C-alpha positions in Angstrom: 0.0 0.0 -0.1 1.5 3.3 -1.1 -0.8 5.5 0.9 -0.9 9.2 0.0 1.9 10.3 -2.5 2.5 14.1 -2.5 4.2 15.5 -5.6 5.5 18.9 -4.5 4.4 21.6 -6.9 6.4 24.8 -7.0 5.2 25.8 -10.5 8.1 24.3 -12.5 7.4 21.6 -15.1 4.6 19.3 -16.0 4.2 17.5 -12.8 1.0 15.7 -13.8 3.0 13.5 -16.0 4.8 12.3 -12.9 1.5 12.0 -11.1 0.0 10.0 -14.1 2.9 7.6 -14.0 2.5 7.0 -10.2 -1.2 6.3 -10.8 -0.3 3.9 -13.5 2.0 1.8 -11.3 -0.7 1.5 -8.5 -0.3 4.4 -6.2 -3.3 4.6 -3.9 -3.6 8.4 -4.0 -1.5 11.0 -5.7 -1.8 14.8 -5.2 0.1 17.6 -6.9 0.4 20.3 -4.4 2.4 22.8 -2.3 -0.2 22.7 0.5 1.8 22.2 3.7 -0.9 20.2 5.5 -1.2 17.7 2.5 2.6 17.2 2.2 2.9 16.8 6.1 0.2 14.0 5.8 1.8 12.2 2.9 3.2 8.7 3.3 5.7 9.4 0.3 7.0 12.6 -1.3 8.1 13.3 -4.8 10.2 16.4 -5.5 10.5 16.8 -9.3 11.4 19.8 -11.3 12.7 21.3 -14.7 14.0 24.7 -15.6 16.6 27.2 -14.6 17.9 26.5 -11.1 17.6 30.3 -9.9 13.9 30.4 -10.8 13.3 27.0 -9.1 15.1 28.0 -5.9 13.2 31.2 -5.9 9.9 29.5 -6.0 10.9 26.6 -3.6 11.8 29.2 -1.0 8.9 31.4 -1.6 6.4 28.5 -1.1 8.4 27.2 1.8 8.8 23.9 0.0 12.4 23.7 1.3 11.1 23.5 4.9 8.5 21.0 3.9 11.1 18.8 2.2 13.4 18.9 5.2 10.5 17.9 7.5 9.7 14.9 5.2 13.3 13.8 5.3 14.2 14.2 8.9 10.9 14.5 10.9 8.2 12.5 9.0 11.0 10.2 7.7 8.9 9.1 4.8 10.3 7.9 1.5 11.3 10.8 -0.8 12.1 10.7 -4.5 13.8 13.6 -6.1 13.8 14.0 -9.9 16.0 16.0 -12.2 16.2 19.6 -11.0 14.7 18.2 -7.8 18.0 16.3 -7.3 20.1 19.4 -8.3 18.2 21.7 -6.0 19.2 19.3 -3.1 22.9 20.0 -3.6 25.0 22.8 -2.1 25.3 25.0 -5.0 25.1 25.1 -8.8 27.2 26.7 -11.5 24.0 27.6 -13.5 22.9 31.3 -13.8 26.4 32.5 -12.6 26.3 30.6 -9.4 23.2 29.8 -7.2 23.1 28.6 -3.7 20.9 25.5 -3.3 19.4 23.6 -0.4 22.6 21.8 0.8 20.7 18.7 1.8 23.5 16.8 -0.1 26.9 18.4 0.1 28.1 18.8 -3.5 28.0 20.8 -6.8 26.1 21.1 -9.8 28.5 21.5 -12.7 28.2 22.5 -16.3 29.1 19.8 -18.9 31.1 22.2 -20.9 31.3 23.3 -24.5 32.8 21.8 -26.5 32.1 18.4 -25.0 33.5 15.1 -26.5 33.3 11.5 -25.7 36.3 9.2 -25.1 36.7 8.7 -28.8 36.8 12.5 -29.5 33.3 12.6 -30.9 31.5 15.9 -30.1 28.6 15.7 -27.8 25.6 18.1 -27.7 24.7 20.0 -24.6 22.0 19.7 -23.2 22.4 16.0 -22.7 19.1 14.9 -24.1 17.9 11.4 -24.7 18.5 7.9 -23.6 21.6 6.8 -21.9 22.8 3.7 -20.0 22.8 4.0 -16.2 25.5 2.2 -14.4 24.4 1.0 -10.9 27.0 1.6 -8.3 25.4 -0.2 -5.4 22.3 -2.3 -4.5 19.2 -0.5 -3.5 15.4 -1.4 -3.3 14.7 1.1 -6.2 16.8 -1.0 -8.5 14.8 -4.1 -8.0 13.9 -5.7 -11.4 16.1 -3.2 -13.2 19.2 -4.5 -14.9 22.5 -2.7 -14.6 23.2 -0.5 -17.7 19.5 0.0 -18.5 18.9 3.1 -20.5 16.9 6.0 -18.9 15.8 9.4 -20.4 17.8 12.4 -19.6 17.3 16.2 -20.3 19.9 18.4 -18.6 22.9 20.7 -19.3 24.3 20.6 -15.7 25.2 17.4 -13.8 25.7 16.5 -10.1 28.8 15.6 -8.2 28.2 14.7 -4.6 31.1 15.1 -2.1 30.4 12.0 -0.3 31.0 9.3 -2.9 29.3 6.6 -0.7 26.0 8.2 -1.7 26.4 7.3 -5.3 23.8 4.9 -6.4 24.5 5.2 -10.2 26.5 7.0 -12.6 26.1 8.0 -16.4 28.8 8.7 -18.9 28.4 11.7 -21.1 31.8 13.2 -21.8 32.4 13.1 -18.0 31.2 10.7 -15.3 28.1 12.3 -13.9 26.0 11.2 -10.8 22.9 9.8 -12.1 21.4 8.6 -8.8 22.2 9.4 -5.1 20.7 7.6 -2.1 20.9 8.2 1.5 18.5 6.8 4.2 15.0 7.7 3.0 16.0 9.7 0.0 16.5 8.5 -3.5 17.4 11.2 -6.1 17.8 10.7 -9.8 19.0 13.0 -12.7 16.9 11.2 -15.3 13.2 11.3 -15.7 11.6 7.9 -14.7 8.2 9.1 -15.9 9.6 9.5 -19.4 11.8 6.2 -19.2 9.2 3.6 -20.5 9.3 0.3 -18.6 12.4 0.7 -16.6 11.2 4.1 -15.3 7.8 2.7 -14.4 9.6 -0.1 -12.6 11.5 2.4 -10.6 8.3 4.3 -9.6 6.7 0.9 -8.8 9.6 0.2 -6.5 9.2 3.6 -4.9 5.6 3.2 -3.9 6.5 -0.1 -2.3 9.7 1.2 -0.6 9.7 1.7 3.2 12.5 4.1 3.1 15.3 1.9 4.3 18.2 0.5 2.2 
């Protein structure tokens, strides 16, 4: 039983595609909201996002979603899934928009891929990184259940995450650099890719999330 899944809405991105995917994999009840009372009642929290980090951080703080997210992680201790800019917002800072302070929930930096960017054979790579890429699992986790190592997931991003604590690395992706594709700590699982756009593998990850009790 998934109980109530709250998708935190701070006005950035089509969050209803995430909600639809959660419904599809069997979530009991899904709400897209920034209402503090609903989020505090939730049994699981999803923190997605797209767009420029400065705008995202402005709305996150204006709506006090940062406080709600911290409460979910440390007081409610419910399972939390962060997606794309949701992951980036959790880091200490980002190089985007000339440098932006983030939530510092996970110490580390969001870095620009660079231009020009090339792979190991010298082939030019486009930025943003947009499309399907193999994800290398770095350690076991309940959210990887039923998902083979090197399964391809869908990415859309110009900046990538590098966590200071490398023990948090749950998966990496190669795109000119080795980027953190997933980080995990306690009741938090955070991914750079979009599971709601990643076909069967993404749906499996969401199915694993709604069945996860928040322990590794």
